[in-house]
Residue, then its C-alpha position, 0 to 999 in steps of 0.5 A: x480456507x478463503x484464497x485471496x486475490x489482487x482484487x481483494x488485496x486492492x480492496x484492503x488498500x482502499x479501506x485502509x487509505x480511507x482509515x488513514x484520511x478520514x479517521x487519521x487525518x493524515x496519510x502514513x505510508x503502509x504495506x500490504x500482502x497476500x502471504x503464502x497461506x493466501x491471507x490478507x496482511x497489512x503491514x507497518x512498522x515502527x522502531x523502538x516504539x516510534x515510527x520512522x520517517x515516511x522515506x525510512x519506512x518505505x525503504x524498510x518495506x521495500x527491503x522486506x518485501x523483495x526478500x520475502x516475496x523472493x523467499x515465497x513467504x509472500x505471494x504478492x506485497x505492495x506498498x502504499x503512498x500518498x502522491x500527487x499525480x499531474x494530468x494536463x498540468x492539473x494535480x490530483x491527489x492519488x495513491x501509489x501502489x508498488x507491487x512486488x511479485x516473484x521473479x523480481x517482477x515489480x509494477x507500479x500503479x496510481x489511483x486517483x481520489x477525491x476526499x469527501x467529509x465521510x468517505x473517499x472517492x477513487x476515481 
């Protein structure tokens, strides 16, 4: 059985972001993790057949990921959010990736991107 790495997780995240932005035309926060069996798992949620608001979903994922990482069910988990980052007064489209790891370690990374007609270019 293949063991997945953070790089594999980031690849999955980029693929999912591209699917949301190109095929869906919009972005909805989502999660992804490497579980205790070293498998990549995309994560989303809905309540009573409906999708929660973005803020509700982020809150639900944060709580779930902290708990599951703490119990050892996930080796690492990430929440992905579409954001705008500013550099030198200029706004750029980006994704925010919030990583959750054992020992309450949390880290946030930003990846800027350009949306083209048939692909997303991460810069």
